[in-house]
BATIZA-976152 format. One record per residue (C-alpha): residue in one letter; x, y, z. Coordinates in pm, 1 decimal. Each point is the difference from the previous one (the first is absolute). Layout:
N
['a'; [X; Y; Z]]
...
***
This chain:
288
['x'; [28224.0; 21934.8; 12007.4]]
['x'; [-129.0; 296.3; -198.3]]
['x'; [353.6; 75.2; -129.1]]
['x'; [101.9; -348.7; -105.6]]
['x'; [-73.8; 59.0; -362.9]]
['x'; [224.6; 310.4; -3.8]]
['x'; [276.6; -193.9; 170.2]]
['x'; [-32.2; -277.3; -249.3]]
['x'; [3.5; 232.1; -297.6]]
['x'; [320.8; 159.1; 131.0]]
['x'; [154.4; -351.9; 39.5]]
['x'; [-73.6; -100.9; -356.9]]
['x'; [310.4; 180.0; -145.2]]
['x'; [206.5; -183.3; 261.3]]
['x'; [-132.7; -326.6; -117.8]]
['x'; [89.0; 82.1; -356.2]]
['x'; [344.0; 107.7; 113.4]]
['x'; [46.9; -330.5; 173.9]]
['x'; [-100.5; -182.4; -318.6]]
['x'; [255.3; 197.9; -196.8]]
['x'; [266.4; -72.9; 252.4]]
['x'; [-70.7; -367.2; -0.3]]
['x'; [12.7; -3.1; -385.0]]
['x'; [340.8; 170.4; 7.4]]
['x'; [130.7; -229.1; 266.0]]
['x'; [-114.4; -313.4; -172.1]]
['x'; [155.0; 111.3; -333.8]]
['x'; [340.3; 25.0; 164.1]]
['x'; [-25.6; -303.4; 225.0]]
['x'; [247.8; -275.4; -81.5]]
['x'; [-222.6; -293.7; 101.8]]
['x'; [-173.1; -270.0; -191.0]]
['x'; [-368.6; 44.2; -69.7]]
['x'; [-256.7; -217.0; -173.9]]
['x'; [-90.7; 111.5; -355.9]]
['x'; [-268.0; 267.0; -35.4]]
['x'; [-219.4; -196.5; -239.0]]
['x'; [-326.6; 149.7; -113.7]]
['x'; [-200.0; -275.2; 152.8]]
['x'; [167.0; 66.6; 338.0]]
['x'; [-76.6; 372.0; -20.4]]
['x'; [-366.9; -65.0; -90.7]]
['x'; [-27.3; -246.4; 291.1]]
['x'; [166.6; 246.2; 227.0]]
['x'; [-237.3; 286.4; -91.2]]
['x'; [-303.1; -226.8; 34.3]]
['x'; [115.8; -140.2; 339.8]]
['x'; [90.1; 330.5; 149.5]]
['x'; [-322.4; 167.6; -132.9]]
['x'; [-225.5; -268.7; 134.3]]
['x'; [185.5; -20.4; 335.0]]
['x'; [-5.8; 372.2; 59.8]]
['x'; [-369.5; 16.0; -90.4]]
['x'; [-69.7; -287.6; 236.7]]
['x'; [193.6; 160.3; 287.1]]
['x'; [-180.9; 332.9; -48.1]]
['x'; [-340.7; -164.7; -8.7]]
['x'; [71.3; -214.0; 303.9]]
['x'; [124.8; 304.7; 194.3]]
['x'; [-299.9; 201.2; -108.5]]
['x'; [-246.5; -254.7; 113.2]]
['x'; [166.2; -128.6; 314.3]]
['x'; [121.2; 335.3; 141.9]]
['x'; [-263.9; 236.4; -154.6]]
['x'; [272.7; 210.0; -162.0]]
['x'; [-253.5; 190.6; -212.6]]
['x'; [-216.2; 73.1; 302.5]]
['x'; [287.3; 143.0; 195.9]]
['x'; [133.7; 188.2; -300.4]]
['x'; [-338.1; 146.4; -110.7]]
['x'; [-85.3; 95.3; 362.0]]
['x'; [318.7; 204.5; 14.8]]
['x'; [-58.4; 149.1; -340.6]]
['x'; [-354.4; 102.3; 76.9]]
['x'; [112.5; 166.3; 319.7]]
['x'; [276.7; 186.1; -180.8]]
['x'; [-238.9; 104.5; -274.2]]
['x'; [-258.0; 122.0; 255.4]]
['x'; [273.6; 184.8; 177.5]]
['x'; [108.4; 177.2; -312.4]]
['x'; [-354.1; 145.9; -44.8]]
['x'; [28.8; 193.8; 323.3]]
['x'; [111.5; 334.8; -153.1]]
['x'; [143.0; 279.2; 208.7]]
['x'; [133.8; -236.6; 264.9]]
['x'; [345.7; -93.1; 115.1]]
['x'; [115.4; -350.1; -92.0]]
['x'; [-34.1; -154.5; 355.6]]
['x'; [-361.1; 144.6; 24.5]]
['x'; [-70.3; -132.5; -355.3]]
['x'; [112.1; -348.6; 108.8]]
['x'; [-204.8; 17.5; 318.8]]
['x'; [-308.4; 107.3; -188.0]]
['x'; [63.7; -270.9; -263.5]]
['x'; [-8.4; -260.5; 278.7]]
['x'; [-320.4; 155.8; 142.5]]
['x'; [-154.3; -8.9; -351.9]]
['x'; [77.9; -377.1; -24.8]]
['x'; [-173.2; -42.1; 338.8]]
['x'; [-306.6; 181.3; -129.7]]
['x'; [10.7; -200.8; -322.5]]
['x'; [-10.5; -318.8; 210.4]]
['x'; [-279.8; 139.9; 214.2]]
['x'; [-207.6; 93.9; -305.7]]
['x'; [60.1; -346.7; -142.6]]
['x'; [-126.3; -160.7; 322.1]]
['x'; [324.2; -168.6; 88.0]]
['x'; [63.1; 213.8; 308.2]]
['x'; [-278.9; 47.7; 250.5]]
['x'; [-81.9; 318.4; 182.6]]
['x'; [82.4; -150.3; 336.0]]
['x'; [351.4; -73.4; -118.7]]
['x'; [72.1; 374.9; -61.0]]
['x'; [145.8; 259.2; 220.2]]
['x'; [-198.7; 304.5; -95.2]]
['x'; [73.5; 283.6; 40.4]]
['x'; [371.9; 21.6; 70.2]]
['x'; [197.9; 314.5; 86.5]]
['x'; [55.5; 68.3; -362.0]]
['x'; [-359.0; -82.8; -94.3]]
['x'; [100.6; -290.4; -225.4]]
['x'; [-131.3; -364.2; 38.4]]
['x'; [224.5; -261.5; 137.8]]
['x'; [-46.9; -372.5; 55.0]]
['x'; [-13.5; -113.7; 366.1]]
['x'; [-28.5; -376.5; -51.0]]
['x'; [-70.9; -239.7; -276.6]]
['x'; [-56.1; -371.2; 3.3]]
['x'; [201.8; -235.5; -215.4]]
['x'; [-308.7; -31.5; -218.9]]
['x'; [4.9; 379.5; -60.3]]
['x'; [364.3; -15.4; -108.4]]
['x'; [-64.1; -290.6; -220.5]]
['x'; [-297.9; 178.9; -162.8]]
['x'; [216.2; 308.6; -48.7]]
['x'; [270.1; -197.8; -183.1]]
['x'; [-264.8; -181.1; -210.5]]
['x'; [-126.7; 345.9; -112.7]]
['x'; [340.7; 134.6; -102.0]]
['x'; [104.8; -333.9; -151.8]]
['x'; [-272.0; 31.5; -263.1]]
['x'; [85.2; 65.8; -355.5]]
['x'; [24.7; 374.1; -52.1]]
['x'; [-327.7; 17.0; -194.3]]
['x'; [-190.0; -159.5; 280.3]]
['x'; [188.1; 196.2; 264.8]]
['x'; [-91.2; 334.8; -158.8]]
['x'; [-365.4; -117.4; -31.7]]
['x'; [-4.2; -45.5; 381.2]]
['x'; [173.7; 342.2; 41.0]]
['x'; [-267.7; 161.7; -215.7]]
['x'; [-276.0; -137.9; 228.8]]
['x'; [185.6; 138.8; 298.1]]
['x'; [32.1; 336.1; -170.1]]
['x'; [-373.6; 2.0; -63.2]]
['x'; [-55.8; -56.2; 369.9]]
['x'; [236.9; 290.9; 75.1]]
['x'; [-192.1; 224.3; -241.4]]
['x'; [-326.6; -83.0; 163.8]]
['x'; [144.3; 71.0; 350.5]]
['x'; [306.1; 219.0; -29.1]]
['x'; [-12.9; 83.9; 372.3]]
['x'; [41.5; -374.6; 79.1]]
['x'; [296.2; -53.9; -243.0]]
['x'; [164.2; 338.5; -21.1]]
['x'; [357.7; -106.1; -78.5]]
['x'; [-106.4; -250.0; -272.6]]
['x'; [-228.4; 272.3; -139.0]]
['x'; [280.9; 254.5; -11.8]]
['x'; [230.1; -244.3; -179.3]]
['x'; [-244.0; -116.4; -265.6]]
['x'; [-224.8; 308.6; -52.0]]
['x'; [172.6; 303.0; 144.8]]
['x'; [-128.8; 285.6; 221.2]]
['x'; [-321.2; -81.2; 178.6]]
['x'; [-173.1; 308.9; -118.6]]
['x'; [-46.8; -165.4; -336.5]]
['x'; [-316.2; -166.5; 135.7]]
['x'; [-261.9; 243.9; 126.3]]
['x'; [-225.0; -285.8; 109.5]]
['x'; [219.8; -262.2; 176.1]]
['x'; [-293.0; -246.4; 17.7]]
['x'; [-65.0; 9.5; -374.6]]
['x'; [147.4; -314.8; -156.0]]
['x'; [182.6; 19.1; -337.0]]
['x'; [83.3; -335.9; -156.5]]
['x'; [323.1; -73.4; -177.5]]
['x'; [-99.3; -365.2; -38.5]]
['x'; [188.3; -163.6; -298.3]]
['x'; [-199.7; -152.7; -272.3]]
['x'; [46.5; -377.0; -61.6]]
['x'; [326.1; -15.6; -205.1]]
['x'; [-72.8; 331.5; -170.5]]
['x'; [144.2; 305.7; 164.6]]
['x'; [-188.9; 203.3; 257.2]]
['x'; [-349.5; 128.0; 52.8]]
['x'; [-95.8; 303.9; 197.9]]
['x'; [-349.9; 23.4; 164.7]]
['x'; [-30.9; 315.8; 207.7]]
['x'; [-293.5; -20.3; 238.3]]
['x'; [-19.5; 385.3; 4.4]]
['x'; [78.7; 200.9; -312.0]]
['x'; [256.6; 228.5; 134.2]]
['x'; [315.3; 117.5; -187.1]]
['x'; [219.5; -33.5; 305.8]]
['x'; [-116.3; -352.6; 67.0]]
['x'; [65.0; -95.4; -358.4]]
['x'; [341.6; 160.6; 22.1]]
['x'; [72.7; -198.1; 314.6]]
['x'; [-114.9; -327.4; -159.8]]
['x'; [220.1; 78.3; -304.9]]
['x'; [304.3; 68.8; 217.0]]
['x'; [-58.0; -316.2; 197.8]]
['x'; [-37.5; -207.3; -315.8]]
['x'; [321.3; 147.6; -143.2]]
['x'; [187.0; -72.5; 326.0]]
['x'; [-106.3; -361.6; 14.9]]
['x'; [116.1; -39.0; -367.7]]
['x'; [340.6; 162.9; 91.2]]
['x'; [32.8; -230.7; 297.6]]
['x'; [-55.1; -302.9; -215.6]]
['x'; [248.5; 117.6; -261.5]]
['x'; [267.7; 94.6; 248.0]]
['x'; [-14.7; -306.5; 226.2]]
['x'; [-49.1; -236.7; -290.6]]
['x'; [290.5; 132.6; -199.5]]
['x'; [235.0; -7.7; 294.8]]
['x'; [-96.4; -355.2; 89.9]]
['x'; [71.5; -118.5; -358.8]]
['x'; [329.0; 177.4; -4.1]]
['x'; [89.8; -150.3; 339.0]]
['x'; [-84.4; -353.0; -123.6]]
['x'; [179.4; 49.3; -330.5]]
['x'; [316.4; 107.0; 173.7]]
['x'; [-27.9; -288.1; 248.7]]
['x'; [-36.7; -237.2; -286.4]]
['x'; [324.8; 124.9; -161.3]]
['x'; [191.2; -24.6; 326.6]]
['x'; [-130.6; -350.6; 77.6]]
['x'; [72.6; -125.6; -350.8]]
['x'; [357.2; 134.8; 22.3]]
['x'; [43.4; -162.4; 342.9]]
['x'; [-127.8; -328.2; -133.5]]
['x'; [251.2; 26.2; -292.6]]
['x'; [288.2; 52.8; 236.0]]
['x'; [-101.3; -307.0; 197.0]]
['x'; [-27.2; -206.0; -323.1]]
['x'; [346.0; 122.4; -99.5]]
['x'; [158.0; -112.1; 316.7]]
['x'; [-179.9; -332.7; -16.4]]
['x'; [96.2; -70.8; -363.0]]
['x'; [340.7; 170.7; -18.0]]
['x'; [-140.7; 200.1; -289.7]]
['x'; [118.9; 344.0; -110.6]]
['x'; [-110.8; 229.1; 281.9]]
['x'; [-44.1; 314.6; -216.2]]
['x'; [-194.0; -152.1; -276.8]]
['x'; [-219.6; -199.2; 242.8]]
['x'; [-88.6; 297.5; 208.5]]
['x'; [-57.5; 217.7; -301.8]]
['x'; [-236.1; -251.9; -175.1]]
['x'; [-186.6; -93.3; 323.1]]
['x'; [-49.0; 363.1; 104.3]]
['x'; [-142.1; 138.9; -322.9]]
['x'; [-133.5; -298.6; -195.6]]
['x'; [-117.7; -180.9; 313.2]]
['x'; [-134.1; 324.4; 154.5]]
['x'; [-192.9; 78.7; -323.7]]
['x'; [-143.7; -353.5; -1.1]]
['x'; [-105.9; 48.6; 363.0]]
['x'; [-186.0; 314.0; -102.1]]
['x'; [-180.9; -186.0; -277.4]]
['x'; [-98.1; -287.7; 228.1]]
['x'; [-130.3; 239.4; 266.5]]
['x'; [-201.7; 199.7; -257.3]]
['x'; [-157.2; -308.6; -142.3]]
['x'; [-80.6; -128.6; 345.1]]
['x'; [-148.8; 331.7; 103.3]]
['x'; [-207.7; 10.0; -323.9]]
['x'; [-130.8; -351.9; 67.5]]
['x'; [-85.2; 89.0; 355.9]]
['x'; [-180.0; 315.7; -108.1]]
['x'; [-201.0; -201.0; -262.7]]
['x'; [-87.2; -252.4; 269.8]]
['x'; [-130.8; 271.4; 237.0]]
['x'; [-216.8; 142.2; -277.3]]
['x'; [-163.1; -332.5; -44.4]]
['x'; [204.8; -112.0; -307.8]]
***
């Protein structure tokens, strides 16, 4: 799941190639088509844009696509922070860091853990269906709310690095940065205005650790949020083009022009609809 965005990005040129082929094929086809009137093209773009946006929203809500995607992306990002390790060990530690993130968030209970294992990393022995549901609810949050939860888990790791060693390693770095593991350093975000740092003990190394944790939480938000938007944008283009091809078959319209208009005009309209919907949802959460 963590590589789906890469695969989709690599598939985008293939989509554009198929569009070009369909245009060329339609331009040489010796069959009757309905006229490409401006009103038809506008209706086509609107229909494909609204339909693709509706399909994406339905799939996101019913199947928790954002939750699955962001879970995979968070695991991949945490794995990439494990410097000096081979890729299989990085992935293994990334999975362990996710387990510790869920533990620090209160979603996984201590009795559900296998600790320690032969490699010293935490593993989940058993989880109830409620635990799995809570996990997906966490990762299905908008990226701003998800990273706020991550920052709280990182604070717990900074207060007790011996309890969350893998998460601490991923978000802060080497454990020697904190001379006093029990001294709490807050990276709590201010309400809608950046970050605040409130070190309980004035120590340069603790301040450095808090700054590094804050920077890594910001990087996580930027990385996962950007990739999710790119994934959704590419999916909107692909769905709009698919809708256009279906409309072309149903109406005996010119295949190339229909797919071209529905892919780009309909896909762009789908982006606009989604951005407006996301803005209204954000405004509603803030108390509008």
